PDBQT receptor file of N, H, CA, C and O in Angstrom, charges set to zero:
ATOM      1  N   MET A   1     -26.754   4.903   0.920  1.00  0.00    +0.000 N 
ATOM      2  CA  MET A   1     -27.197   5.895   1.869  1.00  0.00    +0.000 C 
ATOM      3  C   MET A   1     -28.002   6.959   1.145  1.00  0.00    +0.000 C 
ATOM      4  O   MET A   1     -27.865   7.147  -0.063  1.00  0.00    +0.000 OA
ATOM      5  N   ASN A   2     -28.831   7.641   1.889  1.00  0.00    +0.000 N 
ATOM      6  H   ASN A   2     -28.942   7.489   2.871  1.00  0.00    +0.000 HD
ATOM      7  CA  ASN A   2     -29.561   8.738   1.282  1.00  0.00    +0.000 C 
ATOM      8  C   ASN A   2     -28.649   9.954   1.186  1.00  0.00    +0.000 C 
ATOM      9  O   ASN A   2     -27.435   9.824   1.345  1.00  0.00    +0.000 OA
ATOM     10  N   ASN A   3     -29.208  11.127   0.930  1.00  0.00    +0.000 N 
ATOM     11  H   ASN A   3     -30.194  11.232   0.801  1.00  0.00    +0.000 HD
ATOM     12  CA  ASN A   3     -28.394  12.322   0.731  1.00  0.00    +0.000 C 
ATOM     13  C   ASN A   3     -27.765  12.863   2.010  1.00  0.00    +0.000 C 
ATOM     14  O   ASN A   3     -26.949  13.782   1.941  1.00  0.00    +0.000 OA
ATOM     15  N   THR A   4     -28.114  12.330   3.160  1.00  0.00    +0.000 N 
ATOM     16  H   THR A   4     -28.778  11.584   3.216  1.00  0.00    +0.000 HD
ATOM     17  CA  THR A   4     -27.536  12.806   4.411  1.00  0.00    +0.000 C 
ATOM     18  C   THR A   4     -26.314  11.972   4.755  1.00  0.00    +0.000 C 
ATOM     19  O   THR A   4     -26.360  10.742   4.742  1.00  0.00    +0.000 OA
ATOM     20  N   GLU A   5     -25.229  12.655   5.060  1.00  0.00    +0.000 N 
ATOM     21  H   GLU A   5     -25.192  13.654   5.070  1.00  0.00    +0.000 HD
ATOM     22  CA  GLU A   5     -24.013  11.937   5.442  1.00  0.00    +0.000 C 
ATOM     23  C   GLU A   5     -24.034  11.614   6.920  1.00  0.00    +0.000 C 
ATOM     24  O   GLU A   5     -24.575  12.367   7.729  1.00  0.00    +0.000 OA
ATOM     25  N   THR A   6     -23.438  10.486   7.262  1.00  0.00    +0.000 N 
ATOM     26  H   THR A   6     -22.998   9.874   6.604  1.00  0.00    +0.000 HD
ATOM     27  CA  THR A   6     -23.261  10.096   8.656  1.00  0.00    +0.000 C 
ATOM     28  C   THR A   6     -21.771   9.906   8.884  1.00  0.00    +0.000 C 
ATOM     29  O   THR A   6     -21.123   9.136   8.176  1.00  0.00    +0.000 OA
ATOM     30  N   THR A   7     -21.226  10.608   9.873  1.00  0.00    +0.000 N 
ATOM     31  H   THR A   7     -21.752  11.234  10.449  1.00  0.00    +0.000 HD
ATOM     32  CA  THR A   7     -19.803  10.480  10.185  1.00  0.00    +0.000 C 
ATOM     33  C   THR A   7     -19.655  10.081  11.637  1.00  0.00    +0.000 C 
ATOM     34  O   THR A   7     -20.137  10.777  12.531  1.00  0.00    +0.000 OA
ATOM     35  N   ILE A   8     -18.986   8.957  11.876  1.00  0.00    +0.000 N 
ATOM     36  H   ILE A   8     -18.595   8.392  11.149  1.00  0.00    +0.000 HD
ATOM     37  CA  ILE A   8     -18.711   8.466  13.219  1.00  0.00    +0.000 C 
ATOM     38  C   ILE A   8     -17.256   8.010  13.221  1.00  0.00    +0.000 C 
ATOM     39  O   ILE A   8     -16.815   7.351  12.279  1.00  0.00    +0.000 OA
ATOM     40  N   THR A   9     -16.514   8.349  14.255  1.00  0.00    +0.000 N 
ATOM     41  H   THR A   9     -16.872   8.885  15.020  1.00  0.00    +0.000 HD
ATOM     42  CA  THR A   9     -15.111   7.957  14.355  1.00  0.00    +0.000 C 
ATOM     43  C   THR A   9     -14.977   6.773  15.294  1.00  0.00    +0.000 C 
ATOM     44  O   THR A   9     -15.562   6.758  16.377  1.00  0.00    +0.000 OA
ATOM     45  N   ARG A  10     -14.206   5.782  14.873  1.00  0.00    +0.000 N 
ATOM     46  H   ARG A  10     -13.731   5.795  13.993  1.00  0.00    +0.000 HD
ATOM     47  CA  ARG A  10     -13.930   4.597  15.696  1.00  0.00    +0.000 C 
ATOM     48  C   ARG A  10     -12.428   4.358  15.745  1.00  0.00    +0.000 C 
ATOM     49  O   ARG A  10     -11.694   4.847  14.887  1.00  0.00    +0.000 OA
ATOM     50  N   THR A  11     -11.966   3.610  16.742  1.00  0.00    +0.000 N 
ATOM     51  H   THR A  11     -12.563   3.212  17.439  1.00  0.00    +0.000 HD
ATOM     52  CA  THR A  11     -10.544   3.310  16.924  1.00  0.00    +0.000 C 
ATOM     53  C   THR A  11     -10.273   1.843  16.613  1.00  0.00    +0.000 C 
ATOM     54  O   THR A  11     -11.042   0.962  16.997  1.00  0.00    +0.000 OA
ATOM     55  N   LEU A  12      -9.178   1.596  15.920  1.00  0.00    +0.000 N 
ATOM     56  H   LEU A  12      -8.553   2.312  15.608  1.00  0.00    +0.000 HD
ATOM     57  CA  LEU A  12      -8.731   0.241  15.633  1.00  0.00    +0.000 C 
ATOM     58  C   LEU A  12      -8.249  -0.388  16.930  1.00  0.00    +0.000 C 
ATOM     59  O   LEU A  12      -7.431   0.208  17.631  1.00  0.00    +0.000 OA
ATOM     60  N   ASP A  13      -8.738  -1.585  17.268  1.00  0.00    +0.000 N 
ATOM     61  H   ASP A  13      -9.403  -2.069  16.698  1.00  0.00    +0.000 HD
ATOM     62  CA  ASP A  13      -8.311  -2.219  18.525  1.00  0.00    +0.000 C 
ATOM     63  C   ASP A  13      -7.032  -3.022  18.330  1.00  0.00    +0.000 C 
ATOM     64  O   ASP A  13      -6.499  -3.090  17.222  1.00  0.00    +0.000 OA
ATOM     65  N   GLU A  14      -6.544  -3.628  19.401  1.00  0.00    +0.000 N 
ATOM     66  H   GLU A  14      -6.977  -3.573  20.301  1.00  0.00    +0.000 HD
ATOM     67  CA  GLU A  14      -5.261  -4.342  19.364  1.00  0.00    +0.000 C 
ATOM     68  C   GLU A  14      -5.275  -5.566  18.456  1.00  0.00    +0.000 C 
ATOM     69  O   GLU A  14      -4.212  -6.061  18.080  1.00  0.00    +0.000 OA
ATOM     70  N   LEU A  15      -6.455  -6.062  18.096  1.00  0.00    +0.000 N 
ATOM     71  H   LEU A  15      -7.318  -5.659  18.402  1.00  0.00    +0.000 HD
ATOM     72  CA  LEU A  15      -6.562  -7.205  17.183  1.00  0.00    +0.000 C 
ATOM     73  C   LEU A  15      -6.864  -6.773  15.745  1.00  0.00    +0.000 C 
ATOM     74  O   LEU A  15      -7.103  -7.612  14.877  1.00  0.00    +0.000 OA
ATOM     75  N   GLY A  16      -6.852  -5.455  15.501  1.00  0.00    +0.000 N 
ATOM     76  H   GLY A  16      -6.659  -4.773  16.206  1.00  0.00    +0.000 HD
ATOM     77  CA  GLY A  16      -7.077  -4.937  14.154  1.00  0.00    +0.000 C 
ATOM     78  C   GLY A  16      -8.534  -4.800  13.772  1.00  0.00    +0.000 C 
ATOM     79  O   GLY A  16      -8.857  -4.732  12.586  1.00  0.00    +0.000 OA
ATOM     80  N   ARG A  17      -9.422  -4.759  14.756  1.00  0.00    +0.000 N 
ATOM     81  H   ARG A  17      -9.159  -4.815  15.719  1.00  0.00    +0.000 HD
ATOM     82  CA  ARG A  17     -10.859  -4.680  14.479  1.00  0.00    +0.000 C 
ATOM     83  C   ARG A  17     -11.368  -3.252  14.625  1.00  0.00    +0.000 C 
ATOM     84  O   ARG A  17     -10.890  -2.479  15.455  1.00  0.00    +0.000 OA
ATOM     85  N   ILE A  18     -12.352  -2.927  13.792  1.00  0.00    +0.000 N 
ATOM     86  H   ILE A  18     -12.741  -3.555  13.118  1.00  0.00    +0.000 HD
ATOM     87  CA  ILE A  18     -13.084  -1.677  13.908  1.00  0.00    +0.000 C 
ATOM     88  C   ILE A  18     -14.561  -2.056  13.945  1.00  0.00    +0.000 C 
ATOM     89  O   ILE A  18     -15.030  -2.814  13.095  1.00  0.00    +0.000 OA
ATOM     90  N   VAL A  19     -15.283  -1.542  14.907  1.00  0.00    +0.000 N 
ATOM     91  H   VAL A  19     -14.903  -0.927  15.598  1.00  0.00    +0.000 HD
ATOM     92  CA  VAL A  19     -16.714  -1.826  15.008  1.00  0.00    +0.000 C 
ATOM     93  C   VAL A  19     -17.475  -0.863  14.101  1.00  0.00    +0.000 C 
ATOM     94  O   VAL A  19     -17.289   0.351  14.175  1.00  0.00    +0.000 OA
ATOM     95  N   ILE A  20     -18.335  -1.420  13.242  1.00  0.00    +0.000 N 
ATOM     96  H   ILE A  20     -18.485  -2.407  13.182  1.00  0.00    +0.000 HD
ATOM     97  CA  ILE A  20     -19.208  -0.590  12.416  1.00  0.00    +0.000 C 
ATOM     98  C   ILE A  20     -20.418  -0.256  13.280  1.00  0.00    +0.000 C 
ATOM     99  O   ILE A  20     -21.144  -1.157  13.700  1.00  0.00    +0.000 OA
ATOM    100  N   PRO A  21     -20.642   1.023  13.549  1.00  0.00    +0.000 N 
ATOM    101  CA  PRO A  21     -21.720   1.416  14.465  1.00  0.00    +0.000 C 
ATOM    102  C   PRO A  21     -23.095   0.899  14.034  1.00  0.00    +0.000 C 
ATOM    103  O   PRO A  21     -23.391   0.779  12.845  1.00  0.00    +0.000 OA
ATOM    104  N   LYS A  22     -23.912   0.603  15.024  1.00  0.00    +0.000 N 
ATOM    105  H   LYS A  22     -23.672   0.701  15.990  1.00  0.00    +0.000 HD
ATOM    106  CA  LYS A  22     -25.254   0.065  14.804  1.00  0.00    +0.000 C 
ATOM    107  C   LYS A  22     -26.077   0.966  13.888  1.00  0.00    +0.000 C 
ATOM    108  O   LYS A  22     -26.814   0.479  13.032  1.00  0.00    +0.000 OA
ATOM    109  N   GLU A  23     -25.950   2.283  14.070  1.00  0.00    +0.000 N 
ATOM    110  H   GLU A  23     -25.351   2.679  14.766  1.00  0.00    +0.000 HD
ATOM    111  CA  GLU A  23     -26.718   3.234  13.251  1.00  0.00    +0.000 C 
ATOM    112  C   GLU A  23     -26.390   3.090  11.766  1.00  0.00    +0.000 C 
ATOM    113  O   GLU A  23     -27.279   3.167  10.918  1.00  0.00    +0.000 OA
ATOM    114  N   ILE A  24     -25.115   2.883  11.460  1.00  0.00    +0.000 N 
ATOM    115  H   ILE A  24     -24.394   2.821  12.149  1.00  0.00    +0.000 HD
ATOM    116  CA  ILE A  24     -24.704   2.736  10.061  1.00  0.00    +0.000 C 
ATOM    117  C   ILE A  24     -25.134   1.379   9.521  1.00  0.00    +0.000 C 
ATOM    118  O   ILE A  24     -25.624   1.295   8.395  1.00  0.00    +0.000 OA
ATOM    119  N   ARG A  25     -24.958   0.305  10.308  1.00  0.00    +0.000 N 
ATOM    120  H   ARG A  25     -24.559   0.373  11.222  1.00  0.00    +0.000 HD
ATOM    121  CA  ARG A  25     -25.400  -1.033   9.865  1.00  0.00    +0.000 C 
ATOM    122  C   ARG A  25     -26.896  -1.036   9.572  1.00  0.00    +0.000 C 
ATOM    123  O   ARG A  25     -27.336  -1.617   8.579  1.00  0.00    +0.000 OA
ATOM    124  N   ALA A  26     -27.676  -0.390  10.431  1.00  0.00    +0.000 N 
ATOM    125  H   ALA A  26     -27.319   0.082  11.237  1.00  0.00    +0.000 HD
ATOM    126  CA  ALA A  26     -29.130  -0.334  10.236  1.00  0.00    +0.000 C 
ATOM    127  C   ALA A  26     -29.477   0.470   8.980  1.00  0.00    +0.000 C 
ATOM    128  O   ALA A  26     -30.349   0.079   8.205  1.00  0.00    +0.000 OA
ATOM    129  N   LYS A  27     -28.793   1.584   8.790  1.00  0.00    +0.000 N 
ATOM    130  H   LYS A  27     -28.084   1.902   9.420  1.00  0.00    +0.000 HD
ATOM    131  CA  LYS A  27     -29.056   2.445   7.637  1.00  0.00    +0.000 C 
ATOM    132  C   LYS A  27     -28.782   1.723   6.328  1.00  0.00    +0.000 C 
ATOM    133  O   LYS A  27     -29.483   1.937   5.339  1.00  0.00    +0.000 OA
ATOM    134  N   LEU A  28     -27.750   0.857   6.318  1.00  0.00    +0.000 N 
ATOM    135  H   LEU A  28     -27.180   0.684   7.121  1.00  0.00    +0.000 HD
ATOM    136  CA  LEU A  28     -27.366   0.129   5.110  1.00  0.00    +0.000 C 
ATOM    137  C   LEU A  28     -28.019  -1.244   5.003  1.00  0.00    +0.000 C 
ATOM    138  O   LEU A  28     -27.884  -1.911   3.977  1.00  0.00    +0.000 OA
ATOM    139  N   GLY A  29     -28.724  -1.674   6.044  1.00  0.00    +0.000 N 
ATOM    140  H   GLY A  29     -28.834  -1.132   6.878  1.00  0.00    +0.000 HD
ATOM    141  CA  GLY A  29     -29.386  -2.975   6.022  1.00  0.00    +0.000 C 
ATOM    142  C   GLY A  29     -28.434  -4.139   6.196  1.00  0.00    +0.000 C 
ATOM    143  O   GLY A  29     -28.731  -5.257   5.773  1.00  0.00    +0.000 OA
ATOM    144  N   TRP A  30     -27.276  -3.882   6.824  1.00  0.00    +0.000 N 
ATOM    145  H   TRP A  30     -27.035  -2.975   7.167  1.00  0.00    +0.000 HD
ATOM    146  CA  TRP A  30     -26.284  -4.926   7.052  1.00  0.00    +0.000 C 
ATOM    147  C   TRP A  30     -26.601  -5.677   8.326  1.00  0.00    +0.000 C 
ATOM    148  O   TRP A  30     -27.032  -5.079   9.312  1.00  0.00    +0.000 OA
ATOM    149  N   GLY A  31     -26.388  -7.007   8.314  1.00  0.00    +0.000 N 
ATOM    150  H   GLY A  31     -26.038  -7.493   7.513  1.00  0.00    +0.000 HD
ATOM    151  CA  GLY A  31     -26.671  -7.822   9.483  1.00  0.00    +0.000 C 
ATOM    152  C   GLY A  31     -25.534  -8.779   9.795  1.00  0.00    +0.000 C 
ATOM    153  O   GLY A  31     -24.537  -8.854   9.077  1.00  0.00    +0.000 OA
ATOM    154  N   GLU A  32     -25.715  -9.502  10.880  1.00  0.00    +0.000 N 
ATOM    155  H   GLU A  32     -26.525  -9.441  11.464  1.00  0.00    +0.000 HD
ATOM    156  CA  GLU A  32     -24.735 -10.508  11.283  1.00  0.00    +0.000 C 
ATOM    157  C   GLU A  32     -24.557 -11.538  10.174  1.00  0.00    +0.000 C 
ATOM    158  O   GLU A  32     -25.518 -11.914   9.502  1.00  0.00    +0.000 OA
ATOM    159  N   LYS A  33     -23.349 -11.978   9.995  1.00  0.00    +0.000 N 
ATOM    160  H   LYS A  33     -22.569 -11.672  10.541  1.00  0.00    +0.000 HD
ATOM    161  CA  LYS A  33     -22.957 -13.016   9.041  1.00  0.00    +0.000 C 
ATOM    162  C   LYS A  33     -22.999 -12.571   7.581  1.00  0.00    +0.000 C 
ATOM    163  O   LYS A  33     -22.755 -13.389   6.693  1.00  0.00    +0.000 OA
ATOM    164  N   ASP A  34     -23.305 -11.288   7.301  1.00  0.00    +0.000 N 
ATOM    165  H   ASP A  34     -23.504 -10.624   8.021  1.00  0.00    +0.000 HD
ATOM    166  CA  ASP A  34     -23.176 -10.789   5.935  1.00  0.00    +0.000 C 
ATOM    167  C   ASP A  34     -21.691 -10.805   5.582  1.00  0.00    +0.000 C 
ATOM    168  O   ASP A  34     -20.848 -10.698   6.473  1.00  0.00    +0.000 OA
ATOM    169  N   THR A  35     -21.360 -10.935   4.309  1.00  0.00    +0.000 N 
ATOM    170  H   THR A  35     -22.045 -11.022   3.585  1.00  0.00    +0.000 HD
ATOM    171  CA  THR A  35     -19.980 -11.010   3.849  1.00  0.00    +0.000 C 
ATOM    172  C   THR A  35     -19.623  -9.717   3.120  1.00  0.00    +0.000 C 
ATOM    173  O   THR A  35     -20.429  -9.173   2.364  1.00  0.00    +0.000 OA
ATOM    174  N   PHE A  36     -18.397  -9.232   3.360  1.00  0.00    +0.000 N 
ATOM    175  H   PHE A  36     -17.743  -9.673   3.974  1.00  0.00    +0.000 HD
ATOM    176  CA  PHE A  36     -17.963  -7.960   2.797  1.00  0.00    +0.000 C 
ATOM    177  C   PHE A  36     -16.645  -8.093   2.056  1.00  0.00    +0.000 C 
ATOM    178  O   PHE A  36     -15.853  -8.994   2.328  1.00  0.00    +0.000 OA
ATOM    179  N   THR A  37     -16.420  -7.187   1.118  1.00  0.00    +0.000 N 
ATOM    180  H   THR A  37     -17.064  -6.454   0.896  1.00  0.00    +0.000 HD
ATOM    181  CA  THR A  37     -15.173  -7.104   0.366  1.00  0.00    +0.000 C 
ATOM    182  C   THR A  37     -14.529  -5.762   0.682  1.00  0.00    +0.000 C 
ATOM    183  O   THR A  37     -15.196  -4.727   0.671  1.00  0.00    +0.000 OA
ATOM    184  N   PHE A  38     -13.225  -5.782   0.963  1.00  0.00    +0.000 N 
ATOM    185  H   PHE A  38     -12.683  -6.622   0.971  1.00  0.00    +0.000 HD
ATOM    186  CA  PHE A  38     -12.449  -4.571   1.199  1.00  0.00    +0.000 C 
ATOM    187  C   PHE A  38     -11.709  -4.212  -0.081  1.00  0.00    +0.000 C 
ATOM    188  O   PHE A  38     -11.138  -5.083  -0.737  1.00  0.00    +0.000 OA
ATOM    189  N   HIS A  39     -11.717  -2.923  -0.438  1.00  0.00    +0.000 N 
ATOM    190  H   HIS A  39     -12.181  -2.215   0.095  1.00  0.00    +0.000 HD
ATOM    191  CA  HIS A  39     -10.966  -2.420  -1.588  1.00  0.00    +0.000 C 
ATOM    192  C   HIS A  39     -10.039  -1.329  -1.081  1.00  0.00    +0.000 C 
ATOM    193  O   HIS A  39     -10.491  -0.384  -0.434  1.00  0.00    +0.000 OA
ATOM    194  N   CYS A  40      -8.738  -1.448  -1.369  1.00  0.00    +0.000 N 
ATOM    195  H   CYS A  40      -8.371  -2.215  -1.894  1.00  0.00    +0.000 HD
ATOM    196  CA  CYS A  40      -7.761  -0.456  -0.945  1.00  0.00    +0.000 C 
ATOM    197  C   CYS A  40      -7.085   0.118  -2.189  1.00  0.00    +0.000 C 
ATOM    198  O   CYS A  40      -6.587  -0.632  -3.029  1.00  0.00    +0.000 OA
ATOM    199  N   THR A  41      -7.068   1.452  -2.307  1.00  0.00    +0.000 N 
ATOM    200  H   THR A  41      -7.472   2.061  -1.625  1.00  0.00    +0.000 HD
ATOM    201  CA  THR A  41      -6.457   2.092  -3.460  1.00  0.00    +0.000 C 
ATOM    202  C   THR A  41      -5.037   2.546  -3.136  1.00  0.00    +0.000 C 
ATOM    203  O   THR A  41      -4.607   2.515  -1.983  1.00  0.00    +0.000 OA
ATOM    204  N   GLU A  42      -4.325   2.963  -4.168  1.00  0.00    +0.000 N 
ATOM    205  H   GLU A  42      -4.675   2.988  -5.104  1.00  0.00    +0.000 HD
ATOM    206  CA  GLU A  42      -2.957   3.437  -3.986  1.00  0.00    +0.000 C 
ATOM    207  C   GLU A  42      -2.876   4.695  -3.130  1.00  0.00    +0.000 C 
ATOM    208  O   GLU A  42      -1.838   4.957  -2.522  1.00  0.00    +0.000 OA
ATOM    209  N   ASN A  43      -3.957   5.481  -3.071  1.00  0.00    +0.000 N 
ATOM    210  H   ASN A  43      -4.800   5.268  -3.565  1.00  0.00    +0.000 HD
ATOM    211  CA  ASN A  43      -3.932   6.705  -2.259  1.00  0.00    +0.000 C 
ATOM    212  C   ASN A  43      -4.486   6.469  -0.849  1.00  0.00    +0.000 C 
ATOM    213  O   ASN A  43      -4.940   7.400  -0.185  1.00  0.00    +0.000 OA
ATOM    214  N   ASN A  44      -4.440   5.204  -0.404  1.00  0.00    +0.000 N 
ATOM    215  H   ASN A  44      -4.071   4.447  -0.943  1.00  0.00    +0.000 HD
ATOM    216  CA  ASN A  44      -4.839   4.811   0.961  1.00  0.00    +0.000 C 
ATOM    217  C   ASN A  44      -6.310   5.047   1.275  1.00  0.00    +0.000 C 
ATOM    218  O   ASN A  44      -6.661   5.341   2.418  1.00  0.00    +0.000 OA
ATOM    219  N   THR A  45      -7.165   4.923   0.279  1.00  0.00    +0.000 N 
ATOM    220  H   THR A  45      -6.880   4.684  -0.649  1.00  0.00    +0.000 HD
ATOM    221  CA  THR A  45      -8.602   4.978   0.499  1.00  0.00    +0.000 C 
ATOM    222  C   THR A  45      -9.117   3.548   0.624  1.00  0.00    +0.000 C 
ATOM    223  O   THR A  45      -8.827   2.702  -0.222  1.00  0.00    +0.000 OA
ATOM    224  N   LEU A  46      -9.873   3.283   1.669  1.00  0.00    +0.000 N 
ATOM    225  H   LEU A  46     -10.109   3.971   2.357  1.00  0.00    +0.000 HD
ATOM    226  CA  LEU A  46     -10.433   1.957   1.900  1.00  0.00    +0.000 C 
ATOM    227  C   LEU A  46     -11.943   2.035   1.754  1.00  0.00    +0.000 C 
ATOM    228  O   LEU A  46     -12.587   2.899   2.348  1.00  0.00    +0.000 OA
ATOM    229  N   THR A  47     -12.504   1.133   0.963  1.00  0.00    +0.000 N 
ATOM    230  H   THR A  47     -11.980   0.431   0.480  1.00  0.00    +0.000 HD
ATOM    231  CA  THR A  47     -13.960   1.042   0.855  1.00  0.00    +0.000 C 
ATOM    232  C   THR A  47     -14.384  -0.368   1.259  1.00  0.00    +0.000 C 
ATOM    233  O   THR A  47     -13.642  -1.336   1.087  1.00  0.00    +0.000 OA
ATOM    234  N   LEU A  48     -15.572  -0.454   1.788  1.00  0.00    +0.000 N 
ATOM    235  H   LEU A  48     -16.175   0.332   1.927  1.00  0.00    +0.000 HD
ATOM    236  CA  LEU A  48     -16.143  -1.713   2.243  1.00  0.00    +0.000 C 
ATOM    237  C   LEU A  48     -17.434  -1.916   1.474  1.00  0.00    +0.000 C 
ATOM    238  O   LEU A  48     -18.311  -1.053   1.481  1.00  0.00    +0.000 OA
ATOM    239  N   GLN A  49     -17.549  -3.064   0.806  1.00  0.00    +0.000 N 
ATOM    240  H   GLN A  49     -16.836  -3.765   0.801  1.00  0.00    +0.000 HD
ATOM    241  CA  GLN A  49     -18.711  -3.332  -0.032  1.00  0.00    +0.000 C 
ATOM    242  C   GLN A  49     -19.379  -4.635   0.411  1.00  0.00    +0.000 C 
ATOM    243  O   GLN A  49     -18.701  -5.627   0.680  1.00  0.00    +0.000 OA
ATOM    244  N   LEU A  50     -20.695  -4.625   0.485  1.00  0.00    +0.000 N 
ATOM    245  H   LEU A  50     -21.246  -3.819   0.267  1.00  0.00    +0.000 HD
ATOM    246  CA  LEU A  50     -21.433  -5.837   0.795  1.00  0.00    +0.000 C 
ATOM    247  C   LEU A  50     -21.253  -6.814  -0.353  1.00  0.00    +0.000 C 
ATOM    248  O   LEU A  50     -21.620  -6.514  -1.489  1.00  0.00    +0.000 OA
ATOM    249  N   ALA A  51     -20.695  -7.972  -0.068  1.00  0.00    +0.000 N 
ATOM    250  H   ALA A  51     -20.396  -8.216   0.855  1.00  0.00    +0.000 HD
ATOM    251  CA  ALA A  51     -20.465  -8.993  -1.104  1.00  0.00    +0.000 C 
ATOM    252  C   ALA A  51     -21.624  -9.976  -1.184  1.00  0.00    +0.000 C 
ATOM    253  O   ALA A  51     -22.027 -10.390  -2.271  1.00  0.00    +0.000 OA
ATOM    254  N   GLU A  52     -22.157 -10.348  -0.017  1.00  0.00    +0.000 N 
ATOM    255  H   GLU A  52     -21.830 -10.012   0.866  1.00  0.00    +0.000 HD
ATOM    256  CA  GLU A  52     -23.245 -11.320   0.021  1.00  0.00    +0.000 C 
ATOM    257  C   GLU A  52     -24.064 -11.151   1.285  1.00  0.00    +0.000 C 
ATOM    258  O   GLU A  52     -23.523 -11.057   2.387  1.00  0.00    +0.000 OA
ATOM    259  N   LYS A  53     -25.365 -11.115   1.111  1.00  0.00    +0.000 N 
ATOM    260  H   LYS A  53     -25.804 -11.191   0.215  1.00  0.00    +0.000 HD
ATOM    261  CA  LYS A  53     -26.305 -11.038   2.229  1.00  0.00    +0.000 C 
ATOM    262  C   LYS A  53     -26.504 -12.447   2.782  1.00  0.00    +0.000 C 
ATOM    263  O   LYS A  53     -26.776 -13.377   2.023  1.00  0.00    +0.000 OA
ATOM    264  N   TYR A  54     -26.371 -12.611   4.100  1.00  0.00    +0.000 N 
ATOM    265  H   TYR A  54     -26.150 -11.855   4.717  1.00  0.00    +0.000 HD
ATOM    266  CA  TYR A  54     -26.542 -13.920   4.728  1.00  0.00    +0.000 C 
ATOM    267  C   TYR A  54     -27.993 -14.368   4.615  1.00  0.00    +0.000 C 
ATOM    268  O   TYR A  54     -28.911 -13.610   4.927  1.00  0.00    +0.000 OA
ATOM    269  N   GLN A  55     -28.192 -15.587   4.174  1.00  0.00    +0.000 N 
ATOM    270  H   GLN A  55     -27.446 -16.204   3.921  1.00  0.00    +0.000 HD
ATOM    271  CA  GLN A  55     -29.527 -16.174   4.076  1.00  0.00    +0.000 C 
ATOM    272  C   GLN A  55     -29.675 -17.232   5.165  1.00  0.00    +0.000 C 
ATOM    273  O   GLN A  55     -29.001 -18.261   5.130  1.00  0.00    +0.000 OA
ATOM    274  N   SER A  56     -30.551 -16.981   6.127  1.00  0.00    +0.000 N 
ATOM    275  H   SER A  56     -31.099 -16.145   6.156  1.00  0.00    +0.000 HD
ATOM    276  CA  SER A  56     -30.714 -17.932   7.246  1.00  0.00    +0.000 C 
ATOM    277  C   SER A  56     -31.532 -19.144   6.870  1.00  0.00    +0.000 C 
ATOM    278  O   SER A  56     -31.751 -20.024   7.702  1.00  0.00    +0.000 OA
TER     279      SER A  56
């Protein structure tokens, strides 16, 4: 991301899903079928990292 922060709040649904808003996906260049890695620390911080860009 650039120097401007974007903050959007979402709710976890009954199946454990959280939707990543379109504005954030566009800003990061993330698309359908991209693969991600979740990292969880001992202090309950969760990060999401792009693992692989989908090649059509």
